[in-house]
N, C-alpha and C positions, 0 to 999 in steps of 0.2 A: 704794486710800490714802483718809485721810478728811479733811475738812475744816470748818472753822467759817467760815460765809457771816455777816457783819453784815446786819442785815435796817435798813429805814428807822426803826425804834423805838429801834434804838442794842443789840440783842438779839443773838447769836448763834448761828445753828442748825447742825447736824450733819448733813452728808452724806459718802457715800461715794462717789469716783470712780474710774473704774478703763478702762482701753485692753486690746484685744485685739489690737491692730495696731502692737505697738511704739512706740506713743504719737501715730501718725499723726493717731489721732482718739481723744474722749474720750466717755465716758458719765457721767450723773452720777444719781445716786439719787433717789427722791422723800426726805420729810424723814426723817430718820432721829430726831433729837431736838431737840425747841424747849428754847433758852434753855441750850445746852451750850457748850460751849469744847473747848479740846485733847482729842483720845480719841483712844483705840487700839483696835485691830479684831486677834481673832484667830479661826482656824478651829474648829468644836469637831467633835466625835469623829463626829457624824451630817451633817459638811458646811455646819451652819450656819454665818453668822456672828455673833459677838459683838461689840458694840461698848462702850466702857466710856469715859464723859463725864464730862470735869472739870467740878466744879460745886460748890458752896460746902456742905457739910452731907452728906447722904447721895450716896454717887456714883451716877448716873445708870448707864443701861444700855438696851441695846436687843438684838433676835435680828432677823437678816435668815435666812429659810428660802429664799432665790434665788438666793444670791451677790451679797447687797448691792444688789440692784435696789430693791426693796422692803423695808420695815420694819414690825416690829409695833406694839403700843403701849409707848411709851417707860415705863421704871421707873425704883426706885432701890432699891439693897440696904443692908436696914438694917445688917449688920455690917460696912459701911465708911462712917464717918462721918468727914470731914476737910475740911480749908480747900481752898481752891481752886486746883489743885496739880497739875500735871501727873505723871503717874508712867508706869509701864510694866506691861503684862500679856503674858505668855509662855506656852506650853504646855511643862510641863518630859516631863511623859510621857504616856501613854492616858489616867491616870488623874487629872492631877495639873497645874492651872494655877495658876502665881504671880501675884501682882499686888503692885506696890512703890508705896506713897506714905505721904505723912506719917499715922500714927495720931494725929492729933492736929488740934484745930481752929485751931492756929498753925502755921506753918511749921517743924515739929520734927518728930522721933522717926520719920524714915521706918521702915518696916515692911514685910515682907513677908506678904501673907495669901497663903492656901492654901485653894484649893477642890479638893475631890474627887468633886464632882457635875456637871461642865461651868460651875460659876459660878454655879449655883443658890443655895449658901450658901459663906460663907467662913470657917467656924468654926475656923481655925486661924490665928494671927498671931503675928510674933514681931519684934523690935524689932531694928535692923541699926544704927541709927544715932540714939541717943536724944537727942542733941544739935540744935540749929538746924540743919535740913535741909531740903533742897526737892526739886526734880526729879532723878529716879531713869531709870536702863537697867538691863537683864537681859539675860545672853546664860546658854545653856548651853554649858560649855567642853568640850575633848576628853574630859577623865577624868572627867565627868559631873557635877562641881559647879557652882554658879551662881556667876557672875561678878555684879556689880554695881559700876555707876559712879554714884557720887552725890553732890551738890552740898552739902559740909556748911560750917556756919559757925558753930563754937564761941563763938568770943572776937573775930570781925571778918569782913571782905571773905569771899564764898565761897570757898572751894577744892575742887577736884574730887577726888575718892577713887575708886579702886578696892578691892573686897576681894571675895574668894569664900570660898564656904562650901558643905557638903555639903546634902544633904538631909535625910540622920539629922540635925544639927545642928539643920536650920530645923524639924524635927518636935519635937525633946525641949523639953520643957515645963518 
């Protein structure tokens, strides 16, 4: 799993943590991202680990080629510019990664970003909740559709909503 650890100067830095013995002992990676927050990880097709990092503006990311022990140079995705909000990232199939985040500098318009090149670019994006909306989580359902759980707030306090949609619907422009 990933963690955001506070520094002495009130910054959060991201690291990966893991256990190979059912939680009896734990290891922590080298610094994955300086100045990040709530992060998510997925395994890429080549076995490397992609970390997506919450921050305001262009979404941060980094890759580990050794199972999360050490990390490369931190990067930012040009196509994903959002407020500092948590989201989700999952693999749909061998060629497709999905990322759910607000597609706005405010907490609204949760959208699904689609990558067909292992997270290098995110050329496809579709809004699934154009109202005030924040945190989201996704899963692949047994019928192959995508399930999304979203905090939405069109007119008041946040409400939780579940929706599902097909990859065909997601890719229609």
